[in-house]
C-alpha positions in Angstrom: 76.5 101.3 126.6 78.7 98.4 126.0 81.3 100.8 124.1 81.6 103.2 127.4 81.7 100.2 129.5 84.8 99.1 127.5 86.5 102.6 127.3 85.8 102.9 131.2 87.3 99.5 131.7 90.1 100.2 129.6 91.1 103.5 131.0 91.0 102.1 134.5 93.6 99.6 133.3 95.7 102.2 131.7 95.9 104.3 134.7 97.4 101.0 136.6 99.9 100.3 134.0 102.6 102.4 135.7 101.9 100.7 139.1 102.0 97.5 137.7 105.0 97.8 135.4 106.8 95.1 133.3 110.0 93.8 134.8 112.2 91.5 132.9 113.7 89.4 136.0 114.8 86.4 134.0 118.5 85.0 134.6 120.0 84.1 131.1 122.4 81.5 130.3 125.1 81.4 127.5 122.8 79.3 125.0 125.7 78.3 123.2 127.0 75.8 126.1 126.7 72.1 125.5 123.4 70.7 126.0 122.2 68.8 128.8 120.4 65.5 128.7 118.3 64.9 132.0 118.1 61.8 134.0 115.3 59.0 133.3 112.2 58.8 135.2 111.6 55.7 137.3 108.5 54.2 138.8 108.2 55.8 142.4 109.6 59.4 140.9 107.8 62.6 141.9 106.1 64.5 139.0 105.4 67.8 139.7 102.4 69.2 137.8 101.9 72.7 137.1 100.0 75.3 134.8 102.2 77.5 132.9 99.3 78.6 130.6 95.6 78.3 130.9 94.4 77.0 134.3 92.8 73.7 135.2 89.7 72.7 136.8 89.4 70.7 139.8 88.2 67.8 137.8 91.0 68.2 134.9 93.3 68.0 138.2 92.0 65.0 139.5 92.4 63.3 136.1 95.7 64.3 135.8 96.8 62.8 139.2 95.1 59.4 138.4 96.8 59.5 135.3 100.2 60.0 136.3 99.9 57.7 139.6 98.5 54.6 136.8 102.1 55.5 135.2 103.8 54.6 138.6 104.5 58.1 139.7 103.9 60.1 142.7 102.1 63.4 142.0 102.7 67.2 143.6 101.3 70.1 142.2 102.2 73.8 142.2 100.5 76.1 144.9 99.2 77.9 142.3 97.6 75.1 140.5 94.0 76.2 140.7 94.5 80.1 140.9 92.8 82.0 137.6 93.5 85.2 136.1 90.7 85.2 133.3 92.3 82.7 130.9 95.4 82.1 132.8 96.3 80.2 135.4 97.4 83.1 137.8 99.4 86.0 137.3 102.8 85.7 134.9 104.9 85.9 138.2 103.0 83.0 139.9 103.2 80.9 137.0 106.9 81.5 136.6 107.7 81.3 140.3 106.2 77.7 140.2 108.4 76.7 137.7 111.4 77.8 139.3 110.4 76.3 142.3 109.8 73.0 141.0 113.1 73.0 139.3 114.9 73.9 142.6 112.9 71.6 144.7 115.2 68.4 144.8 112.1 65.8 145.7 110.8 66.6 142.5 112.1 64.2 139.8 110.3 65.5 136.7 108.1 68.3 135.5 104.4 68.0 133.5 102.3 70.6 132.3 98.6 70.0 133.3 97.5 71.5 129.9 98.3 74.1 127.4 95.9 76.7 126.2 97.7 80.2 126.1 100.1 82.3 128.1 103.4 80.3 128.3 105.0 82.9 126.2 104.1 85.8 128.7 106.4 84.3 131.8 109.6 83.8 129.8 111.4 87.0 130.7 110.7 85.7 134.5 112.3 82.2 134.3 115.8 81.6 136.0 117.5 79.8 133.3 120.7 79.4 135.4 118.4 77.5 138.1 116.9 75.5 135.4 120.6 74.4 134.2 121.8 73.6 137.4 118.9 71.1 138.3 118.1 69.6 135.1 115.2 67.4 135.0 112.8 66.0 132.0 110.4 68.7 131.7 107.2 67.6 129.5 104.2 69.4 127.4 103.2 70.4 124.2 101.0 73.1 122.2 101.5 76.1 123.8 104.2 74.7 126.0 106.4 75.0 122.7 107.2 78.5 124.1 108.9 77.1 127.1 110.8 74.1 125.1 111.9 76.5 123.0 113.3 78.6 126.2 114.7 75.9 128.1 116.7 74.4 125.5 118.1 77.7 123.9 118.5 79.6 127.3 119.4 76.7 129.4 120.6 73.7 127.2 118.0 71.6 128.5 117.0 68.8 126.6 112.8 68.7 127.1 110.0 66.8 125.7 106.9 67.3 123.4 104.7 65.2 124.9 101.4 64.3 126.7 100.2 66.4 129.4 98.4 65.5 132.8 94.8 65.9 130.9 96.0 63.9 128.0 94.5 60.7 127.1 97.0 58.0 128.5 96.1 55.2 125.7 98.3 52.5 124.4 100.2 54.5 122.1 100.6 57.5 124.1 102.0 55.7 127.1 104.0 53.3 125.2 106.3 56.1 123.7 106.1 58.2 126.7 107.7 55.3 128.6 110.4 54.4 125.5 111.3 58.2 125.5 111.4 59.1 129.5 111.9 55.9 131.3 113.5 53.0 129.0 115.5 54.6 126.6 117.6 52.8 124.0 120.2 53.7 121.8 117.8 54.2 118.7 113.8 54.3 118.9 111.8 54.3 115.9 108.9 56.1 115.3 106.8 55.0 112.1 103.1 54.9 113.2 103.0 50.9 113.7 100.8 50.3 116.2 98.7 53.3 115.8 94.7 52.3 115.8 91.6 53.5 114.8 90.2 55.9 117.0 86.8 56.0 118.6 84.8 59.2 119.4 81.5 58.9 121.2 79.4 62.0 121.6 76.0 62.0 123.7 75.2 65.6 123.3 71.3 66.1 123.4 70.9 62.8 124.6 71.5 61.2 121.4 74.6 58.7 121.0 77.0 59.4 117.7 79.7 57.1 117.5 82.6 58.0 115.0 85.6 55.6 114.1 88.3 57.6 112.1 91.1 55.6 110.6 94.5 55.4 111.8 96.8 58.0 110.4 98.8 57.3 107.5 102.2 58.8 106.9 102.5 60.7 103.6 105.9 61.6 101.8 105.6 65.1 100.6 109.4 65.0 99.5 111.6 62.0 99.6 115.1 61.6 101.1 116.9 61.1 104.1 118.6 63.8 106.5 119.9 63.8 110.1 119.9 66.8 112.4 119.0 67.8 115.8 115.4 67.6 116.5 113.6 70.9 117.4 109.9 72.0 117.0 106.5 72.1 118.5 103.1 74.0 117.6 103.2 76.2 114.1 101.8 79.1 116.1 104.2 79.6 118.8 107.3 78.8 116.9 105.6 81.5 114.6 105.2 83.9 117.3 108.8 83.5 118.8 110.7 83.8 115.5 112.7 86.9 115.7 112.4 87.2 119.7 115.5 86.5 122.1 113.8 83.1 122.5 114.1 82.1 118.9 116.1 79.0 118.0 118.4 78.5 115.1 116.8 76.1 112.6 120.0 75.9 110.6 120.7 72.2 109.8 117.9 71.0 112.1 115.2 68.3 111.7 112.1 70.1 112.5 108.8 68.9 113.9 105.4 70.9 113.6 102.0 70.3 114.6 99.2 72.7 114.8 95.3 72.7 115.6 92.1 74.6 114.6 93.9 76.7 112.3 92.1 77.3 108.5 94.4 76.3 105.6 95.3 80.0 104.6 96.4 80.7 108.3 98.4 77.6 108.3 99.7 79.1 104.6 100.5 82.6 106.5 102.9 80.8 109.2 104.8 78.7 106.9 105.3 81.6 104.8 106.6 83.6 107.5 109.1 80.7 108.0 110.0 80.4 104.5 110.7 84.3 104.1 113.4 84.1 106.5 116.3 81.9 104.9 117.6 81.0 108.0 114.4 79.2 109.2 112.7 76.5 107.0 114.8 77.1 103.8 118.0 76.2 105.9 116.5 73.0 107.8 117.6 69.2 106.9 114.2 68.0 107.3 110.8 68.6 108.3 108.4 66.3 110.4 104.6 67.3 110.2 102.6 65.8 112.8 98.7 65.7 112.7 97.0 69.2 111.8 94.2 68.6 113.8 90.8 70.3 112.4 92.7 72.3 110.1 90.5 71.9 106.9 88.6 74.9 105.4 84.7 75.1 106.7 84.2 76.2 102.8 86.2 73.8 100.9 85.0 75.5 97.5 86.9 78.8 98.5 89.8 77.5 99.8 93.0 75.1 99.0 92.9 72.2 101.3 95.4 71.6 104.2 97.2 68.9 101.7 97.5 71.5 99.1 98.7 74.1 101.4 101.5 72.0 102.7 102.8 70.7 99.3 102.8 74.0 97.6 104.4 75.5 100.6 107.1 72.6 101.4 107.6 70.5 98.4 110.1 72.8 96.8 112.6 72.8 99.3 114.4 70.1 98.2 114.7 68.3 101.9 112.9 65.3 102.7 109.3 66.3 104.3 106.7 63.7 105.9 103.2 64.5 107.0 100.8 62.3 109.5 103.4 61.1 112.3 101.1 60.2 115.4 102.0 63.5 117.4 100.1 66.8 118.3 96.5 67.4 119.5 95.4 64.1 119.0 94.9 61.3 121.3 97.5 59.0 120.1 100.4 61.5 121.1 104.0 60.1 120.7 106.5 61.9 122.9 109.5 63.6 120.8 112.7 64.6 122.8 113.4 68.4 122.0 117.4 68.6 120.9 118.2 65.0 120.5 119.8 64.0 117.5 117.7 61.9 115.0 117.7 60.7 111.4 114.6 61.6 109.0 113.7 58.8 105.9 110.9 60.2 104.2 111.1 57.1 101.9 110.6 54.6 104.5 108.1 57.2 106.5 110.1 57.0 109.7 112.1 59.1 112.3 114.7 57.5 114.1 116.4 58.7 117.3 120.0 58.3 117.1 120.7 58.9 120.6 119.3 58.3 124.2 116.7 60.7 124.7 117.4 60.4 128.7 120.5 59.3 130.7 
């Protein structure tokens, strides 16, 4: 019964495809042009909130608005904010149009994604990169939003920000780095996990109170050394997905930052191996900054390499500085990293330092 229902549904969808069509309506920019660093955010600025990937619930939207207002911003959200199409926040065209409109709107000072999930890569062909370049403003998000960070930098030259989203936890570390990067820029900014605290998780499922305290993350040097380069990167799954497409970025000589969530060690191994097999990817980078790979240990540890073993095995032989454990990624204390800004990695001292202001 279920098989017949699935085949019937698939047949109906297939018959509709010629009517739907796939139209690549993107307007592309010369990716070799000079990069653009957007203007800093200030208290009282208006943040445009949108959902380029998975949808938001009304409760999540309320939380996002409250968090941004506490940071001193006004908030406007996109017309399609609460639209749903399965696991997506509306159709590809709706989600792309929200982005295009917010870049075009002169009353919007910065743009933040409500959440990640899945779907950002689907809308890349529908974005107007000339419009985005002509109206530069801070664009902030991480996880699935990596696809947009790649596209905005590669296609429009716009420096973007791998940082918290509307539904993120705005604790002291998250807020501190958000402000230092996007509101109070200095000529140098040091990332070294100083000030990152033990995390407290409270679970009240099934009527029982369970409290878990996790020690603050420690940065581990996989390979010592120092390197300088332009910061690019994001979520490993998305970096892997974009490899070889027109939205891929040149990694040669770059400092690449990477994070991941919910992937077993063999999957992390597979994606890293993909990037290692291309001589212009990881074998050609200046250094690697690994964030927190949350929930990436094997369920059956007796039948798997550990995450640490995979990272050591795949990356230690590159002969470049590599660190693991900087506090960014799918974690509560999520530091904001500028995408496209020059930086220095000191794996011996276990720190990353920005060498130019991340906003103007």
